[in-house]
C-alpha positions in Angstrom: 150.7 78.6 139.8 152.2 75.2 140.5 151.6 75.6 144.2 148.0 76.4 143.5 147.6 73.4 141.2 149.3 71.1 143.7 147.0 72.3 146.5 143.9 71.7 144.4 145.1 68.2 143.3 145.9 67.2 146.8 142.5 68.3 148.1 140.9 66.0 145.4 143.2 63.0 146.0 141.4 61.5 149.0 137.9 62.9 148.4 135.1 60.4 149.5 133.2 58.6 146.8 129.5 57.6 146.9 127.4 55.8 144.3 124.2 57.2 142.8 122.9 54.1 141.0 125.7 53.0 138.8 127.4 56.4 138.8 130.4 57.0 141.1 130.3 60.5 142.5 133.2 62.0 144.4 132.4 64.5 147.2 134.5 67.6 147.4 134.0 71.1 148.9 134.6 72.8 145.5 132.0 70.6 143.8 129.5 69.9 146.6 130.1 72.3 149.5 131.0 69.5 151.9 133.1 68.7 153.7 134.2 72.2 154.8 136.1 74.2 152.2 139.6 75.2 153.1 140.0 78.8 152.1 143.5 78.0 150.7 141.9 75.6 148.2 139.3 78.2 147.1 142.2 80.7 146.8 144.1 78.2 144.6 141.1 77.7 142.3 140.6 81.4 142.1 144.3 82.0 141.3 144.2 79.3 138.6 141.0 80.6 137.0 142.2 84.2 137.1 145.5 83.2 135.4 143.7 81.2 132.7 141.4 83.9 131.3 142.0 87.1 129.3 139.8 89.2 131.5 139.9 92.4 129.5 137.8 90.6 126.8 135.1 89.7 129.4 131.9 91.5 130.2 130.2 89.0 132.5 131.1 86.0 134.7 128.5 83.2 134.8 128.4 80.5 137.5 125.9 77.7 137.8 124.0 77.2 141.0 124.9 76.1 143.6 128.7 75.8 143.5 129.0 78.6 141.0 128.4 81.0 143.8 131.7 80.4 145.8 133.7 79.9 142.5 132.7 83.1 140.8 132.3 85.6 143.6 136.1 85.8 144.3 136.8 86.2 140.6 134.2 89.0 140.3 135.9 90.8 143.2 139.4 90.4 141.8 138.5 91.4 138.3 135.8 93.9 138.8 133.6 92.1 136.3 129.9 91.5 137.3 128.6 88.0 137.8 125.4 86.2 137.2 124.3 82.8 138.5 122.2 80.3 136.4 119.5 79.6 139.0 117.4 76.5 139.6 114.4 78.8 140.5 112.4 81.0 138.1 112.0 84.6 139.1 109.8 85.6 136.2 111.9 88.6 135.3 111.6 90.2 131.9 113.8 88.3 129.4 114.3 85.3 131.6 115.5 82.3 129.6 114.5 78.7 130.7 117.0 75.9 130.0 116.8 72.2 130.5 119.6 70.8 132.7 120.7 67.2 132.6 123.6 65.6 134.3 124.8 62.0 134.6 122.4 61.6 137.6 119.7 64.3 137.5 117.4 66.4 135.3 115.7 69.8 135.9 115.3 73.3 134.7 117.6 76.3 135.1 116.9 80.0 134.5 119.1 82.8 133.1 118.4 86.5 133.8 120.0 89.9 132.9 122.1 89.2 129.9 122.6 91.8 127.3 123.1 91.2 123.6 126.7 91.2 122.5 128.1 90.7 126.0 131.2 88.4 126.2 130.6 85.7 128.9 133.0 83.4 130.8 131.4 80.4 132.4 133.1 78.9 135.5 131.8 75.5 136.5 132.8 73.1 139.2 132.7 69.7 137.3 132.4 68.9 133.7 131.4 65.3 133.2 128.9 64.6 130.4 128.7 68.2 129.2 124.9 68.2 129.3 124.5 71.1 131.7 127.1 73.3 130.0 125.7 72.6 126.6 122.2 73.8 127.8 123.7 76.8 129.5 125.7 77.8 126.3 122.6 77.5 124.2 120.6 79.5 126.7 123.2 82.3 126.8 123.1 82.4 123.0 119.4 82.8 123.1 119.9 86.0 125.0 122.2 87.4 122.3 125.2 87.2 124.5 128.3 85.2 123.5 130.2 82.6 125.6 133.9 83.0 124.9 135.5 80.8 127.5 134.4 77.9 129.8 136.6 76.8 132.6 135.7 73.8 134.7 137.6 73.1 138.0 137.4 69.4 137.5 137.1 67.5 134.2 135.7 63.9 134.6 134.5 62.1 131.6 134.0 62.8 127.9 132.1 66.1 128.2 134.9 68.5 127.6 136.0 66.9 124.3 132.4 66.8 123.1 131.8 70.4 123.9 135.1 71.4 122.2 133.9 69.7 119.0 130.5 71.3 119.2 131.7 74.8 120.1 135.1 75.3 118.3 134.8 79.1 118.8 134.7 78.8 122.6 137.9 78.2 124.7 136.9 75.2 126.9 139.4 73.9 129.5 139.7 72.4 132.9 142.1 72.9 135.9 142.3 69.2 136.9 141.4 66.0 135.0 140.4 62.9 136.8 138.7 59.6 136.2 136.9 57.2 138.5 138.0 53.6 138.8 135.2 52.2 140.8 135.4 54.1 144.1 139.0 55.3 143.4 139.8 58.8 142.1 142.7 58.8 139.6 144.2 62.2 138.9 145.4 62.5 135.4 148.2 64.7 134.1 150.3 64.4 137.2 152.6 67.3 137.9 
């Protein structure tokens, strides 16, 4: 797994940074879909996520649009566990749950469909910064009667993970890579 972690970390090391107002935002294919995604980096993320979770206890994998699609599809194929994507568009299906989504730089609504009461759900997310989106998604899943048991973020940036761990002590919440921004510089934490 060290090769996979090294590959992911190296791909983040020189990612470009843009500013959205006062918010530094790094651009990476795992988190933004650009520049092009090296399949070896996606394979590394898939390997690391697969190794981190006890899959026999999972009924459903949940990704968050848009980057949840490429992150969860390989895990679903490898594990044989169905996946669902929290969507930014309403379909009006029976039982659809609307959740408010707020990040460090945007607000909107998301929609959850096709959860069954009692299902054990793993959420795989690209970036965990403030924790606002994941908090809303966890609360939405709970409203369906399903249970979030594990959250894994590819990149942890900011205080959100610690805040979510305090709020949801019954959920395993972790990240693959921790980083912080120093202006327009990416600083990888927990060096190998």
